[in-house]
C-alpha positions as CSV (number, residue, x, y, z in Angstrom):
1,M,185.6,67.7,1.2
2,T,181.9,68.1,0.4
3,A,179.4,66.7,3.0
4,T,177.1,63.9,1.8
5,P,173.5,65.2,1.4
6,V,170.9,63.6,3.6
7,A,167.1,63.5,3.0
8,A,163.9,63.0,5.0
9,D,160.2,63.7,4.6
10,V,160.5,66.7,7.1
11,A,163.4,68.8,8.3
12,I,162.9,70.6,11.6
13,V,165.1,73.4,12.8
14,G,165.1,73.5,16.6
15,G,165.8,70.7,19.0
16,G,163.8,72.2,21.9
17,V,160.5,70.9,23.3
18,I,158.3,72.3,20.4
19,G,160.5,70.9,17.6
20,L,160.9,67.5,19.2
21,S,157.2,67.3,20.2
22,T,156.4,67.8,16.6
23,A,159.0,65.4,15.4
24,E,157.7,62.7,17.7
25,R,154.1,63.1,16.3
26,L,155.4,63.0,12.7
27,T,157.4,59.8,13.3
28,A,154.3,58.2,15.0
29,H,152.5,58.7,11.7
30,G,155.3,57.1,9.7
31,A,157.2,60.2,8.5
32,S,161.0,60.4,8.5
33,V,162.4,63.5,10.3
34,I,165.8,65.2,10.5
35,V,166.1,67.7,13.4
36,V,168.8,70.3,13.0
37,D,170.1,72.2,16.0
38,E,173.6,73.6,16.6
39,A,173.4,72.8,20.3
40,G,171.7,69.4,19.9
41,A,168.6,68.4,21.8
42,T,167.7,70.6,24.9
43,G,170.6,72.9,24.2
44,G,168.7,76.1,23.7
45,A,166.1,77.9,25.7
46,T,164.4,74.6,26.7
47,S,167.5,73.6,28.6
48,A,166.8,76.4,31.1
49,S,163.0,76.2,31.2
50,G,161.3,76.1,34.6
51,G,159.1,73.3,33.2
52,L,155.9,74.7,34.6
53,V,152.8,72.6,33.8
54,R,149.2,73.8,34.2
55,A,146.0,73.6,32.3
56,L,144.9,77.3,32.9
57,E,146.1,79.8,30.3
58,P,143.9,83.0,30.7
59,E,144.9,84.2,27.2
60,S,142.1,82.6,25.0
61,E,144.4,82.1,22.1
62,H,146.2,79.3,23.9
63,A,143.6,78.1,26.4
64,A,142.7,74.9,24.7
65,W,146.4,74.0,24.0
66,A,147.4,74.5,27.6
67,A,144.6,72.2,28.8
68,E,145.5,69.6,26.2
69,G,149.2,69.9,27.0
70,C,148.7,69.5,30.7
71,A,146.6,66.4,30.2
72,R,149.3,64.9,27.9
73,Y,152.0,65.5,30.5
74,Q,149.8,64.0,33.2
75,A,149.5,60.9,31.0
76,R,153.3,60.8,30.7
77,G,153.2,61.4,27.0
78,W,151.8,59.4,24.2
79,R,153.3,56.1,25.4
80,G,153.5,56.5,29.1
81,T,157.3,57.0,29.0
82,W,157.8,60.7,30.0
83,P,158.7,61.7,33.5
84,S,155.8,62.1,36.0
85,V,154.5,65.6,36.7
86,R,155.7,66.9,40.0
87,A,152.2,67.5,41.2
88,D,153.0,70.2,43.8
89,G,149.8,72.0,42.6
90,S,149.7,75.1,40.5
91,L,148.4,78.4,41.8
92,T,147.7,81.2,39.3
93,L,147.1,84.5,41.0
94,I,144.8,87.1,39.4
95,D,143.2,90.3,40.4
96,R,139.7,89.5,41.6
97,H,138.2,92.2,39.3
98,R,139.6,90.1,36.3
99,L,137.9,86.9,37.3
100,A,135.2,87.4,34.7
101,E,137.9,87.6,32.0
102,T,139.2,84.2,33.1
103,T,135.8,82.5,32.9
104,A,136.2,81.2,29.3
105,A,139.6,79.8,30.1
106,L,138.3,78.1,33.2
107,E,135.5,76.5,31.1
108,T,138.1,75.2,28.7
109,V,140.0,73.7,31.6
110,H,136.9,72.0,33.1
111,A,135.8,70.7,29.7
112,A,139.2,69.0,29.4
113,G,138.6,67.2,32.7
114,H,140.9,69.2,34.9
115,K,139.9,70.2,38.5
116,T,140.4,73.7,39.8
117,D,139.5,75.6,43.0
118,V,139.1,79.4,43.0
119,L,140.6,80.5,46.4
120,T,140.3,83.8,48.2
121,A,143.5,85.4,49.6
122,D,142.6,84.2,53.1
123,E,142.0,80.6,51.8
124,I,145.4,80.7,50.0
125,T,147.3,81.7,53.1
126,R,145.6,79.1,55.3
127,R,146.3,76.4,52.8
128,F,149.8,77.5,51.9
129,P,151.4,79.1,55.0
130,G,154.5,80.0,53.0
131,L,152.6,82.4,50.9
132,T,151.3,85.9,51.6
133,V,148.6,87.2,49.2
134,P,146.8,90.6,49.5
135,G,143.0,90.7,49.7
136,H,142.4,92.0,46.2
137,L,143.8,88.8,44.6
138,L,142.2,85.4,43.9
139,G,144.0,82.2,43.1
140,V,143.1,79.4,40.7
141,F,144.5,76.2,42.2
142,E,145.1,73.1,40.1
143,P,145.9,70.3,42.5
144,Q,147.3,67.9,39.9
145,A,149.5,70.4,38.1
146,G,153.0,71.5,38.9
147,W,156.2,71.1,37.0
148,L,158.5,68.8,35.1
149,P,162.3,68.6,34.6
150,A,162.4,70.0,31.1
151,A,165.6,68.4,29.9
152,D,164.6,64.9,31.1
153,T,161.2,65.4,29.4
154,V,162.7,66.4,26.1
155,R,165.1,63.4,26.2
156,A,162.1,61.1,26.7
157,I,160.3,62.7,23.7
158,L,163.4,62.1,21.6
159,R,163.5,58.5,22.6
160,D,159.9,58.0,21.8
161,A,160.5,59.3,18.2
162,G,162.7,56.2,17.6
163,D,164.9,55.6,14.6
164,R,162.7,57.5,12.2
165,L,164.2,60.7,13.7
166,S,167.8,61.6,13.2
167,L,169.4,64.5,15.0
168,R,172.0,66.6,13.2
169,T,174.2,68.8,15.3
170,A,174.7,71.6,12.9
171,R,173.8,75.2,12.2
172,A,171.0,75.8,9.7
173,T,172.1,78.6,7.4
174,G,169.1,79.0,5.0
175,L,166.3,77.4,3.2
176,L,166.7,75.4,0.0
177,H,163.8,76.4,-2.2
178,S,162.6,77.0,-5.7
179,S,160.3,79.9,-6.6
180,S,157.3,78.0,-5.3
181,R,158.3,75.3,-2.9
182,V,160.7,74.3,-0.1
183,L,163.4,71.8,-1.0
184,G,165.2,71.5,2.3
185,L,167.9,73.3,4.3
186,R,171.4,74.5,3.9
187,T,173.4,73.6,7.0
188,S,177.0,74.0,8.2
189,T,177.5,70.3,7.6
190,G,175.9,70.1,4.2
191,P,172.4,70.1,2.7
192,V,169.3,68.4,4.1
193,H,166.7,67.6,1.5
194,A,163.1,67.5,2.6
195,D,159.5,68.0,1.3
196,A,158.6,70.2,4.3
197,V,160.5,72.3,6.7
198,L,159.4,73.4,10.2
199,L,161.1,76.4,11.8
200,A,160.9,76.0,15.6
201,A,164.2,77.6,16.5
202,G,162.9,80.7,18.3
203,V,164.5,84.0,17.2
204,G,166.9,82.0,14.9
205,S,163.9,81.3,12.7
206,T,163.7,84.9,11.5
207,A,166.8,84.8,9.3
208,L,166.0,81.4,7.9
209,A,162.5,82.5,6.9
210,A,163.9,85.6,5.3
211,S,166.1,83.5,3.1
212,A,162.9,82.4,1.4
213,G,161.3,85.9,1.4
214,V,159.1,85.3,4.5
215,H,158.8,88.0,7.2
216,L,158.8,86.5,10.7
217,P,159.1,89.3,13.3
218,L,160.6,87.9,16.5
219,R,162.8,89.2,19.3
220,T,164.5,87.9,22.3
221,R,163.7,88.7,25.9
222,A,165.9,88.3,29.0
223,V,165.0,85.6,31.5
224,G,166.7,85.0,34.8
225,Y,166.1,81.7,36.7
226,C,167.2,82.4,40.3
227,L,167.7,79.8,43.0
228,F,167.1,80.8,46.6
229,R,168.0,78.5,49.6
230,T,165.6,79.2,52.4
231,G,167.2,76.9,54.9
232,G,163.9,75.2,55.7
233,D,161.4,73.0,54.0
234,S,159.5,74.2,50.9
235,A,156.9,71.5,51.0
236,D,154.2,74.0,51.8
237,L,154.7,75.8,48.4
238,P,152.8,75.0,45.3
239,T,154.0,76.2,41.9
240,V,153.0,79.9,41.7
241,V,152.3,82.1,38.7
242,D,151.4,85.6,39.7
243,R,149.8,87.3,36.7
244,T,149.7,90.7,38.6
245,T,153.5,91.0,39.0
246,G,154.9,88.7,36.4
247,A,156.5,86.6,39.1
248,W,156.6,82.8,39.3
249,L,158.2,80.2,41.6
250,R,158.4,76.5,42.3
251,R,160.2,74.1,44.5
252,W,163.7,73.0,43.4
253,G,164.0,69.4,44.5
254,T,164.0,69.1,48.2
255,G,165.7,70.9,51.1
256,G,164.1,74.3,50.9
257,T,165.5,75.6,47.6
258,V,163.1,77.6,45.4
259,L,163.4,78.5,41.8
260,A,162.0,81.9,41.0
261,G,161.8,84.5,38.2
262,V,160.0,87.7,37.2
263,V,159.1,88.7,33.6
264,S,161.7,91.0,32.2
265,A,161.3,94.1,30.1
266,R,164.8,93.7,28.6
267,T,164.6,92.6,25.0
268,D,167.0,92.0,22.1
269,V,169.4,90.1,24.4
270,P,171.8,87.4,23.1
271,A,170.2,84.1,22.4
272,T,172.5,82.3,24.8
273,V,172.1,80.2,28.0
274,R,174.8,80.5,30.7
275,T,175.2,79.4,34.3
276,G,174.8,82.1,37.0
277,V,172.6,85.1,37.5
278,P,173.9,88.7,37.8
279,V,173.5,90.2,41.2
280,A,171.2,92.9,39.8
281,E,168.9,90.3,38.4
282,E,168.8,88.4,41.7
283,H,167.9,91.6,43.5
284,R,165.2,92.5,41.0
285,V,163.6,89.0,41.3
286,R,163.9,88.9,45.0
287,A,162.3,92.4,45.4
288,V,159.1,91.1,43.7
289,V,158.8,87.5,44.8
290,R,159.3,88.3,48.5
291,H,155.9,89.9,48.5
292,R,154.3,86.6,47.7
293,C,156.8,84.3,49.5
294,P,158.2,86.3,52.4
295,R,160.9,83.7,53.3
296,L,162.7,84.6,50.0
297,A,163.3,88.2,51.4
298,H,166.4,87.0,53.2
299,A,167.0,83.6,51.6
300,R,170.6,83.0,50.4
301,A,171.1,83.2,46.6
302,A,172.2,79.8,45.3
303,G,172.9,80.5,41.7
304,G,170.7,80.0,38.7
305,V,170.7,80.4,34.9
306,T,170.7,83.5,32.7
307,A,168.7,82.7,29.5
308,Y,166.2,84.1,27.0
309,D,162.8,83.5,25.5
310,T,161.4,84.5,22.1
311,L,158.6,87.0,21.6
312,A,156.3,87.4,18.6
313,T,156.1,91.1,18.0
314,D,152.9,91.0,16.1
315,G,150.7,88.8,18.4
316,P,150.8,85.4,20.2
317,G,152.8,82.4,19.1
318,T,151.2,80.4,16.4
319,V,151.7,77.5,14.0
320,T,151.6,78.9,10.4
321,V,151.6,77.1,7.1
322,W,153.0,79.5,4.5
323,P,151.5,79.4,1.0
324,R,154.9,80.3,-0.5
325,P,157.2,78.6,-0.5
326,R,154.9,75.6,-0.2
327,G,156.1,73.2,2.5
328,L,157.3,75.9,4.9
329,V,155.7,75.8,8.4
330,T,156.7,77.9,11.4
331,A,155.9,77.3,15.1
332,V,157.4,80.2,17.0
333,G,156.8,83.1,19.4
334,W,155.4,81.4,22.6
335,N,156.6,84.3,24.8
336,G,158.1,82.1,27.4
337,G,155.1,79.8,27.7
338,G,156.1,77.1,25.2
339,F,156.8,74.3,27.5
340,K,153.2,73.9,28.9
341,L,151.8,74.1,25.3
342,A,154.3,71.8,23.6
343,P,152.4,68.5,23.4
344,A,149.4,70.3,21.8
345,V,151.5,72.5,19.6
346,G,153.5,69.5,18.4
347,R,150.3,67.5,17.7
348,H,148.8,70.4,15.8
349,A,152.0,71.3,13.9
350,A,152.5,67.7,12.9
351,A,148.9,67.4,11.6
352,R,149.4,70.5,9.4
353,I,152.7,69.3,8.1
354,L,151.2,65.9,7.2
355,E,148.5,67.8,5.2
356,V,151.3,69.5,3.3
357,L,153.0,66.2,2.6
358,N,149.8,64.6,1.4
359,R,148.7,67.3,-1.0
């Protein structure tokens, strides 16, 4: 039996935070959208995201988007319906000799209305007794930043999109296109016809783009989200991003449990999310984060999630409007930082797609 074709103004592959943020902005401007994702909304990498929210992004390519994204999260979205930011504060650790390199990003943060304090190592340990920071580091503290429950946030974005968005739980298998323009998608449940297609499916976007002759170099990278139960209170811990070691941590609810991870060098891993963390990954993460949060040195492991993120091998993540086939747009390669950028990426991607539709 042949599936009935469906049609919309825009088809989006990827039901994570980037794809749905874009979909919501498109529907707000009157466009109809079909989101295609084999795992449904929040089923991919977004489902395991730590949900860290901060305005500071030292890499200049994404500095403005991070500041914008943080402000949108603090406003609880475009309609005031998203979960509130857990404002535990966000502390970004940098080497004091690299402060000058962070100046432009700090100016962007301040121009967007966000408050920051630059703290010495001694000031950090006095303010946050649960942390130990060596003297050669500085911390940029954002008192109103912190984290969000990623899955709850994505569900709120999906609700905001309303009935102009439909979610198709299916596998996208290729682009429908002529020699010059996109016509839609082939999926495991039948064709989806659309005047524009956004690929926001992480590493899965590569094969789809290749079906239309577009080279999109992406690869996966391992991510382990480890839970440690300290047996005490974690109220003295902000969200921490240590740019000198690749470590990060945040509170996990109440009761002294901490979520932590360390950037991995393992690439080309399966694009899957599963419950539990291998013992070797737990030891690797603990060996790094205990230097910043000593109570984690002997804290009991309490599970976690093994997941992945997607790297752009030729530079930072970006939104790209491809000249051929006309109507193809990609938003991929955020190197694990997509959640904090998503409101700004979604706004920008939607604006570019609307330009395509209105030509």
